[in-house]
C-alpha positions in Angstrom: 44.0 14.0 -36.6 40.2 15.0 -38.3 38.7 12.9 -34.8 41.2 15.4 -32.7 40.1 18.6 -34.4 36.7 17.8 -34.5 36.8 17.1 -31.1 38.7 20.7 -30.4 36.4 22.6 -32.1 33.8 20.9 -30.3 35.2 22.2 -27.1 35.9 25.1 -28.3 32.4 26.0 -29.2 30.7 24.4 -25.8 33.5 26.1 -23.8 30.6 28.4 -22.2 29.2 25.0 -20.2 30.9 23.4 -17.7 31.0 19.8 -18.5 33.7 18.3 -16.4 36.3 16.2 -17.3 36.0 14.0 -20.7 37.4 10.5 -21.0 38.1 8.2 -24.2 39.2 5.2 -24.3 41.3 4.6 -27.5 43.7 1.3 -28.3 42.7 0.0 -25.3 43.9 3.1 -23.6 42.0 6.0 -21.4 42.4 9.8 -22.4 41.5 12.4 -21.2 40.6 15.5 -23.0 42.3 19.1 -21.9 40.2 21.6 -22.9 42.7 24.4 -22.4 45.3 22.5 -24.9 42.3 21.5 -27.5 43.7 18.0 -28.1 44.2 14.8 -26.3 46.4 13.9 -23.7 47.9 10.3 -22.6 47.8 10.6 -19.1 46.0 9.7 -16.2 45.1 13.6 -14.7 44.0 13.9 -11.1 39.9 14.0 -11.0 38.9 17.8 -10.2 35.9 18.2 -7.5 32.7 17.7 -9.9 29.4 19.6 -8.9 26.2 18.5 -9.8 24.1 21.4 -9.2 25.7 25.2 -9.5 25.5 27.7 -6.3 22.2 29.2 -7.5 20.3 25.8 -7.7 17.5 25.9 -5.0 14.4 23.4 -4.5 11.0 24.0 -3.9 8.8 21.4 -2.6 4.8 21.8 -4.5 2.7 19.9 -2.9 -0.9 21.1 -3.6 -1.0 25.1 -4.8 -4.5 24.5 -6.0 -6.1 24.0 -2.3 -4.2 25.1 0.3 -6.4 24.3 3.0 -6.2 20.5 1.9 -2.6 21.2 1.9 -2.6 21.8 5.4 -4.9 19.3 6.6 -3.1 16.7 5.0 0.7 15.2 6.5 3.5 16.2 4.3 4.9 13.3 2.4 8.2 14.0 4.1 9.7 13.6 7.6 11.5 16.4 8.6 14.5 15.6 11.8 17.2 17.8 13.2 21.0 16.1 13.0 23.1 16.4 16.0 24.8 19.3 14.6 21.5 21.3 14.2 21.2 20.6 10.4 17.1 20.2 9.4 17.0 16.7 7.8 14.0 15.4 5.5 13.4 12.0 4.2 10.9 10.6 2.4 7.6 8.5 3.7 7.1 4.9 2.2 4.7 4.7 -0.4 2.5 2.2 2.1 2.1 5.4 4.3 1.4 7.8 1.7 -1.3 5.4 0.2 -2.3 4.9 3.6 -2.7 8.4 4.5 -4.5 9.1 1.2 -7.0 6.4 1.8 -7.7 7.4 5.1 -8.1 11.1 3.9 -11.0 9.7 1.6 -12.2 6.9 3.8 -15.9 7.7 3.3 -15.5 7.4 -0.4 -14.9 3.4 0.0 -17.2 1.1 -1.5 -16.4 -2.0 0.9 -13.8 -3.8 3.0 -15.5 -6.9 3.2 -12.7 -9.9 2.5 -10.1 -6.8 2.8 -7.0 -8.3 5.2 -8.2 -7.2 8.7 -4.4 -6.1 9.6 -4.2 -3.3 6.7 -7.9 -2.6 7.9 -7.0 -2.2 11.2 -4.0 0.6 10.2 -6.5 2.2 8.2 -8.8 2.6 11.1 -5.9 4.1 13.2 -5.1 6.3 10.4 -8.6 7.8 10.3 -9.1 7.9 13.8 -5.8 10.0 14.1 -7.8 12.2 11.2 -10.9 12.3 13.3 -13.1 11.2 10.1 -15.5 9.6 12.8 -16.4 12.3 14.3 -17.4 14.0 10.9 -21.4 14.5 11.1 -22.7 12.8 7.5 -19.1 10.9 6.2 -18.2 10.0 9.6 -21.4 7.6 9.9 -20.6 6.3 6.3 -17.5 5.3 6.5 -17.9 3.7 9.9 -20.4 1.6 8.5 -17.9 0.5 6.3 -15.8 -1.2 8.9 -18.7 -2.7 10.9 -19.9 -4.4 8.3 -16.9 -5.9 7.5 -15.1 -6.6 10.7 -18.0 -6.7 13.2 -16.5 -7.1 16.7 -13.3 -6.3 15.8 -14.1 -2.7 15.5 -16.3 -2.9 19.3 -16.6 -6.2 21.0 -17.6 -4.3 24.0 -19.6 -0.8 24.5 -19.6 1.0 27.4 -21.8 4.0 27.4 -22.6 4.4 31.5 -23.5 7.8 32.5 -23.2 9.0 28.5 -26.2 9.9 27.6 -25.4 13.1 25.8 -23.1 10.9 23.5 -26.2 8.8 23.0 -28.3 11.8 21.7 -25.9 13.5 19.8 -24.3 9.5 18.2 -26.9 7.3 18.1 -27.0 6.0 14.4 -23.3 5.7 14.9 -23.7 3.4 17.6 -26.4 1.4 16.3 -24.2 0.6 13.3 -21.8 -1.7 15.6 -22.1 -4.9 15.4 -21.6 -8.3 17.3 -21.0 -6.8 20.3 -21.1 -9.2 23.6 -21.0 -6.7 26.5 -23.3 -3.6 26.6 -23.5 -1.0 29.5 -26.3 1.4 29.4 -26.6 2.0 33.1 -27.5 5.6 34.5 -28.6 6.8 31.1 -32.7 7.5 32.1 -33.6 6.0 28.3 -36.6 5.3 29.1 -39.4 2.8 27.6 -39.6 4.0 24.3 -35.8 4.8 23.2 -34.9 4.3 19.7 -32.0 2.4 21.4 -33.6 0.0 23.6 -36.0 -1.2 20.3 -32.9 -1.7 18.0 -31.5 -4.1 21.2 -33.6 -6.6 19.6 -32.6 -6.4 16.3 -30.5 -9.3 14.4 -27.3 -7.0 14.5 -26.9 -7.5 18.6 -27.8 -10.8 18.7 -24.6 -11.5 20.0 -25.3 -9.2 23.6 -24.4 -11.5 25.9 -24.0 -8.9 29.0 -26.4 -6.0 29.0 -26.8 -3.5 32.0 -29.9 -1.2 32.0 -29.1 0.0 35.4 -31.2 3.0 36.4 -33.0 3.5 33.1 -36.6 4.2 33.9 -37.9 1.5 32.6 -41.0 -0.7 33.2 -43.0 -3.3 32.0 -44.1 -2.0 29.1 -40.6 -1.8 28.5 -39.6 -5.1 28.9 -42.3 -6.7 27.3 -41.2 -5.0 24.5 -37.4 -5.8 24.8 -38.4 -9.7 24.8 -40.9 -9.7 22.5 -38.8 -11.0 19.9 -37.2 -14.0 22.4 -40.8 -15.3 23.4 -42.2 -15.7 20.1 -39.6 -15.7 17.5 -36.9 -17.1 19.2 -34.6 -14.4 18.1 -33.3 -10.8 19.5 -31.8 -11.2 22.9 -31.6 -15.2 22.6 -28.2 -15.1 23.8 -28.1 -12.9 27.0 -25.8 -14.0 30.2 -26.0 -11.3 32.4 -28.7 -9.0 32.9 -29.3 -6.2 35.0 -32.3 -4.5 35.8 -31.3 -2.7 39.1 -32.8 0.5 40.1 -35.9 0.9 37.9 -38.8 1.2 40.2 -41.7 1.0 37.4 -40.7 -2.8 37.2 -43.4 -5.2 39.0 -43.9 -8.4 39.0 -45.7 -8.9 35.9 -42.1 -7.6 33.9 -40.3 -10.4 35.7 -42.5 -12.7 34.0 -41.5 -11.8 30.8 -38.0 -12.9 31.7 -38.5 -15.9 32.2 -38.0 -16.4 28.4 -34.1 -15.6 28.8 -33.3 -19.5 29.5 -29.7 -19.0 29.3 -29.7 -16.5 32.1 -27.1 -16.8 34.3 -27.2 -13.7 36.4 -29.8 -11.1 37.2 -29.6 -8.1 39.1 -33.1 -6.4 40.4 -32.5 -4.3 43.3 -34.3 -1.5 43.8 -37.4 -2.4 41.3 -41.3 -2.2 42.4 -41.6 -5.7 43.8 -44.9 -6.4 45.2 -44.2 -9.9 46.9 -40.5 -10.3 46.6 -40.9 -13.7 47.8 -42.9 -15.4 45.0 -40.7 -13.5 42.6 -37.5 -15.2 44.0 -39.6 -18.7 44.1 -40.8 -18.2 40.0 -37.2 -17.7 39.2 -35.7 -20.6 41.2 -38.6 -23.0 39.8 -39.0 -21.3 36.1 -35.1 -20.7 35.0 -33.0 -21.9 37.7 -31.9 -18.8 39.6 -31.0 -19.0 43.0 -30.8 -15.7 45.3 -27.7 -14.7 46.2 -27.0 -13.3 49.9 -24.0 -11.3 48.7 -23.5 -8.5 46.0 -21.8 -10.9 43.0 -18.6 -9.9 40.9 -21.1 -9.9 37.5 -22.6 -6.8 38.5 -19.7 -4.8 39.1 -19.5 -1.9 36.9 -15.9 -1.4 36.9 -15.3 -4.4 34.7 -16.8 -3.5 31.9 -15.1 -1.4 29.2 -15.1 -0.2 25.8 -12.7 -2.5 23.7 -11.7 -3.2 20.1 -10.4 -0.8 17.0 -13.2 1.9 18.2 -11.9 2.8 21.3 -10.7 5.9 21.0 -13.6 7.3 18.4 -15.7 6.9 21.2 -13.2 9.3 23.6 -13.5 11.7 20.8 -17.2 11.4 20.6 -17.2 12.4 24.4 -15.0 15.0 23.6 -16.7 16.7 20.9 -20.3 16.7 23.1 -18.5 18.2 26.0 -16.7 20.9 23.9 -19.8 22.0 22.5 -21.4 22.0 25.7 -18.9 24.6 27.6 -20.3 28.2 25.5 -23.9 27.3 27.9 -21.5 28.4 30.7 -21.2 32.1 29.9 -25.4 32.0 30.3 -24.5 32.5 33.8 -22.9 36.2 33.0 -26.2 37.1 31.2 -28.5 35.7 34.3 -26.3 38.2 36.6 -26.9 41.0 34.2 -30.6 40.8 34.4 -30.4 40.7 38.2 -28.0 43.6 38.4 -30.5 45.4 36.2 -33.7 44.3 37.8 -35.2 42.7 35.3 -37.0 39.6 35.3 -34.9 36.5 34.9 -36.4 34.9 31.4 -33.2 32.7 30.7 -32.9 29.7 32.6 -29.5 28.5 34.3 -27.9 25.6 32.7 -29.2 22.4 35.0 -26.2 20.2 34.7 -27.7 16.4 35.3 -25.6 14.3 37.3 -26.8 11.2 37.3 -25.9 9.7 41.2 -25.8 5.9 41.1 -28.0 4.7 44.5 -26.1 2.7 46.7 -26.9 -0.8 47.1 -28.3 -2.0 50.4 -27.9 -5.6 51.8 -31.5 -5.6 52.8 -32.4 -4.7 48.9 -29.9 -7.3 47.5 -31.9 -8.9 44.8 -29.1 -10.4 42.5 -29.7 -14.3 41.1 -27.2 -16.9 40.0 -27.1 -20.4 38.5 -25.3 -22.7 40.3 -22.5 -24.2 38.9 -21.8 -22.0 36.0 -18.4 -20.2 35.6 -20.4 -17.2 34.0 -20.9 -15.9 37.1 -18.3 -15.3 39.8 -19.2 -15.1 43.4 -16.9 -13.2 46.1 -14.8 -15.7 48.3 -16.8 -14.9 51.3 -19.6 -16.4 50.1 -20.8 -19.6 52.2 -22.4 -22.7 50.6 -24.2 -23.5 54.1 -27.3 -25.1 53.3 -26.3 -26.6 49.8 -29.1 -30.1 50.3 -31.8 -27.7 50.4 -30.5 -25.6 47.2 -30.4 -29.1 45.7 -34.0 -30.3 46.6 -35.1 -26.8 45.2 -33.4 -27.6 41.9 -35.3 -30.9 41.5 -38.3 -29.4 42.0 -37.9 -26.6 39.3 -36.0 -29.6 37.1 -40.0 -31.2 37.9 -41.7 -28.2 37.3 -40.0 -27.1 33.8 -40.9 -30.2 32.8 -44.5 -30.2 33.2 -43.8 -26.9 31.5 -42.8 -28.2 28.5 -45.6 -31.1 28.4 -48.2 -28.1 28.3 -47.2 -26.5 24.7 -50.7 -24.7 24.8 -49.5 -22.3 27.7 -46.6 -21.1 25.9 -48.2 -20.9 22.4 -50.9 -18.6 23.9 -50.5 -15.3 22.9 -52.2 -11.9 23.8 -53.9 -9.3 21.8 -50.1 -7.1 23.1 -48.2 -9.8 22.3 -49.2 -9.7 18.0 -49.7 -6.3 17.7 -45.7 -5.6 18.8 -45.2 -8.6 16.9 -46.2 -7.1 13.8 -44.1 -3.4 14.0 -41.2 -5.8 13.5 
């Protein structure tokens, strides 16, 4: 009775709260407390609809009120969708997605990724790339270096910058951060002999390059001397080079071709459109020294359509190009200013915007100076090539091998360095 009176008093004192039905087990039987009667009834009542929240209850998603700009840039922690009935439905993202988004937002603050799993690193790179973290001026370079130092060729194994001279000038440091590239296409970029990127080609980070395309880059014999100095003297640099395109660099002469003889692993070479004086002597020299045979038809190895950007950073390079093109758009308004000056009769002091469109010269059959090594799988010839006169080529190859044996015996010839070579080596 005392328990019953206490329970009744508790119920009456808390009558202003909607606590719902209360069940009590006594002597193995379940009882329900009836607040209206103020006692315990030994019945099994029907369950009333129980509401967890009152009608005035509301929910507010608090993300980050202190920094509204960061909140807008950051992806919400919820995925919002619509049901078939048209109702808004949301579900929370996984913890992995939340952590991945947070790290990608602060990817430039990562100390190192060395030893981190490649599968997770690729997802992290894609998340940072989607947020365009690698296009930022300072933090983008720092973030990209973390990935290239740890994963090398996975970030990029092939880089095609053909005709993208503006991207090279704007993102030079980012391009220099790539490591373990196997293919690099710098065709039609007008870099010249003194460009910083050409000097970077001789560094250890790009010693893995096997295919280098430098077509139409205003190179001369001095540029080839600098590019081949580490290979000729230190046996470093581009020592693994297999395919080299130097076509349409008219300042390259017979002297510059002599520097290329240090590339002993070279399988395919294109020197069409260069400033050679004695073509027959150069053809004979290349065949005797490094076993390269003059091709009568164009080689597929120099078809630039085969060279593409491949790796995690493929979209990053496209983002760089789009950013450069967007930055150039406001300059088109200068034309209206020039027209206004003409209208008012003033002297035109503003020059029109020069759009540099590099037109590649077409290869003529008479100027085709492409070379290949026989029985090398890396150099593919067109199916139309005839193999007639193979006996003469075999005899020439035998003579080339004999000439190479004579050169190996005369070591003093290779060890003799000019003063210019020594000065060049001192710069490394």
